[in-house]
N, C-alpha and C positions, 0 to 999 in steps of 0.2 A: 470416497467419494459422493460427489454429487448426482443423486439418479434421477433426477426428477425434480423441476420449476417450472414455477406458474408465475405470468406477473399481469397485472390488470391494471390498467391504465398509464398507463410508465410510459414517458417519453411519445412514441409515434405508435404505441401497443397500446391497441387496444382490451385483448383478451390475448393471452401467449398461451403456447404450454410447449416445453419439452422435455423430452422422457432420454435420456445418454445412457446408450449402452456398451460406451469404450470410453477408455479413457482418453483420448482424441476426440476431441469436440469440435467441427468444422464449420463455421457458416460463412457463407459464400452470398453474394448479391451484391450492386450499384450503390457507389458510394451516395449516399443521404437513402437507405434504405432502412437503415435501424439497426445492424450487427455487433457496432456499438455499443448502442441501447442497449441491448443484451451483456454484452459482458460487463458494461455500471448496475444493470440489476444483479447481476451475481453479486462483482464490487461489493455490496449492500448487506452480503449476510457475512460482515468484518465491521469490527470498530470503527468510527471516521466516517467520514461524506463521501466514500466512493472516486472510483478512479479518475472524476473529472472536479471533484472537489465543489460541486455546485450543491446550488439550495436546494433543501426541500419542495420547495414548490415548484421550482424550476422543471421538475422531476414528473411531476402531475400533466397528465396527456390534456395539451391546448386543446380545448372547446371539449372537455369531459366535464364528468362531474366536481371534478376536484378533489385531492390525497390519491395518489396509489398505493399498491400493493406488491407485494412482492416473495414469494413463500418456497422452498426446497427442500428437499431432501436428503440431509447428507446424513453417508454413513449410519442412518435408521435413527434422526433427530430428526427431527421435523422446528423450521424457523423460519419464521414472520417476520417480516416487519411494511413500515413503512407511515401513511399519515393521513391524517381526515383530513374531509371537506372542513369539517369546523376548527381542526388545528393544524393548518398547512405546515407549519414549521415545527412541528413537533414529533420529532421522529415518537412512533413506537415500536414495540420489540415483546415478540413471542419465543417461546422455546418448548415443544412439547406442550403450547396453547397454555400456559403462563407465562404471566404481565414478568419482563427480565429488563434487567440495564444494557445499554447498548455494548458499554464494554464487558459485559458475559460473551461474547457472539465469538471472543476469541480464545472460548475455553472449548468451541466448535468446531471453528471450521479457523486452518491457516487460510490467505488469498494474495499474494502473492503477483501485479499486472506491471506489464512494458507496454506505451500507450505510445502514437507518432509523438506527442507534447513533450514526451519525457527526453529523446531525441537533443534537447537544448537542459537536458539536467546538470549537467557539468561544467555549461559557460552562463546558468544562471544564477541566484539567490543561493544562497548556502541552505537556506528554511527547504527547500525541495529536497536536497542533498539529506537533510533530517530528518523529514517525511519519509524519504525512499528506506531510509537504518531501524526506521523504527517499526516503518510495514512488515520489513525483514524480521527485527526483534520479539516482534509481538507471535513469527509462527513457533519461537522458543518458547517466549517466557508471557502467555495471556495476561499476564499480569501486570506487564506496562502496558496496558492501553490503561490501567487503572491511575500507576506512577503516574503518566504522562498528564492524564484529565485533571488530575488534585494541582500538579506544578502549575500546569496553565490557569485553573480556578487560581489559585493562591498569591502566583505572580499578580495578575489582573486585578485583585482585590489591593497588594500592595501597590500598583502603582495609578489606580484610582484614590486610595488614601495618599500616598506624597503629594498627586496633581490638588486635587483637594484641600490640604490643609498646610499650612505651614508650621504649623504646630500637631500635627497628628499627632495620633493617643501612641507613645513609645514601647506597653505593653501589647496592644494590639499588632505593630508590626514588628516586636521581637514573635508572634503566634505566629503569624504567616509567616516569616524567614524560616521559625524553625520549621515549621510545613515544607516553607521549599527545601530547605536543606535534606530531611528526609528524604523526600518521590528526588528530590533533583539527583542526591549521590545515587539512587537507585536505577536514574534512567542513565545516568552516564556511565555507571559497573553493567550495564548489561547491555548499550550501545559496542564498551569497548570487547567487552570479551565475546558476543560478536564480529566483530572485529577479528579480532585471535584466531577465531576458531575456522574464520571463509580463508584466512590468511592459510592455514595450516591447509585447511580442504584445496586452493589453490594451488598452492606448493605442487600438487602434482599436478597438476594439468599442462596441457602442452601449450606451443604458442600458437597451435593454428590447426583447425582452422578459424577460432577464435581470440582474439587477444587476451591476453593473460595479465589481470590484473593483481595490482599492488596497495592495498588499503591502511588507509590509518587516519584515526582524528585527532585533532588539531582543535584549539581553542581552549576554552574553560577546560580542567580537570579537577575529578575529585580526587583526595589521599594529602594535600594541602591544607593548608587553614580551611579551617570551620567554612560550608558556606554562609552560613548564619552570620557569623560575625563576620563575612568579607562583606554582604548584603546591610549590613548594622553601617560598617565605614562607608560606606559609598552611597548611603540615603541621598546628602546634599546633591550629589551626581545624576543621579537615577531621578530625582524630582525636577534636574535643571535639564534634564536629556527624555523626560514625559518615560522611562524604560527602561527596565532592571536592565544596567551595563557589566554584568555576570553570572554565572549560571549554563548551565550544557543547556538552554536556550541560544547559548553564542556555539553553542560544537558549529563542525565543520566536518565534512566524512572528502577526505584527500584520495583519489584514485590516481594513479601513475601507468601509464602503458610499460606491462616488464620488460619487452623488450629491450625498446624503443628508450626504458628511460624518460619517457616525457609525461609530464601532466596528463590529464585526459583530456582539460579544458583545449590543451593547445591542438589532439591531433583531430584527424578526420572528423567526420558527421559519422561514415559508417565505421572506420576504427573505436568511436566513441559508444554507438549500437554491439557492436562487439565483443564491446568493456562490456557495460549492460549485462548482454546474453551469460555471460559467464559466470559474473554473480550469481544471477540468476538460477542456473545452470547448477551453479557449487553449493548452492541457500540450499535450493531443492533434496539433493541429499546429502548435506548436513542436518538437515532437519525430519527427512526419511529413514535415516541412521540413530540421532538422537532421541526422536518421541515412536518412533514407531508409522509414524502418521506422516503421508506429505503433502504440500501446499499444492490447493488448487492453485493453477498458474491461469491467467490471464494474457493474453499475448494479441494485441493489436493492430493489423497490418504489417505485421514481425516479414512474413514469406517474402512482401513484394520486393521487398529490398536489400534481396538475400540471393546469389547465383545459384544457377541449380547444385554446384557441387556442397556448398555450402547450405544449401537450404535443406538435404538429404540429410552432409552431418547434423544439422540441426535435431528434426525430426528420431536420429537416432538416440541422441542425447536424450531429448524429451522422454522418449520411448528408458532410455536406462533408469532417471529420478520416480518413477512409480507415481508419478504425479498425475492426476488429470488437469488435461488443458485445454481450454476453450481458446481455439484460434479464427480471425477476422482476415478476409479477402475476398477480390474482384473477382476471381477466378478463380473455377475447382482446380483448372488443371497446377494450381499454383501447388496443390496437394498431393499429385500424385503416389510423390516416396510414400506416401502412407498408407499400408494396408487397411487397417479397421478402425476404423474410426465411425462416429454417427455424424453427418451429414444431413445438413437443412439447407436453403436454399432461403433469405432473409429478402420478401419486393413489399415495400409501403407495409410494413410494420406488420406486413404478413407472412409467418412460416410454413415451410414447406420440405417437407423428410424429403432425400433424396437415399 
């Protein structure tokens, strides 16, 4: 559990301290007060660019000195991350005071989030769904972040090589394609394994009050012709397209409303949110049972879109996962169904315990 969070010069927060004492952390305040900014700061305690996917320089406080810092205590481990004014786009990470790679954050904290922007997850491109699935996979396989980073780096280098020269060095291309195969197969296998385990966990869930989803992986799959061979055969096509046309970066997560047997993209906005909540709840329970460590859940403005019955059901289900859950909302009354919670009021970048 996250027991202490400090933020400096991050978004609209000049200096902030939050010391949660309960599994539920409730942040309330008007729109624009800085509630989501706090969730974004927490999300940086995991690999990646956080829940907004913003550049590091965009996170630094306007009219501040440049750079920012986020530090936390999680299960006895001190984690710090941020950027300096001298290198605003270079992420710095320290774990127990020792410089570390950003990918190593996955060894110490598992974070999953749901934001209003993700309401469009099923209607937009496959990239968003892959990132969502990879975030879930990280909680069970911390090494997934390394495979993802190295696969992407090898693919970018190969794309660049194919674009720059019609007679690219075949040995260098072979080396890059071998790297892509090594890390790409690991990515695909981890994703497929999670989908199977989530489906098993979801099978026992009721269809109400939250819609029960069925999950499947679509697109490229490991197990046939080696990926390196597929990439060699596709060099001319990839050079013309200026991107790799085969590999796990072409995967998609397909989600179906079980009771209706309807693709999630065709469901109502409320049903889509319910499907996402079901996936998150099943995942949190799965991670807790498999690792003994529950993920930290960041839920931005989720309660406001649920009726009172579903809100209470959500709070009960969240409590049962054992996760620490950070929730935001404009009205404190939205969270009256939570008995024990650390509650804070946010106003113009200032935090006041309630």
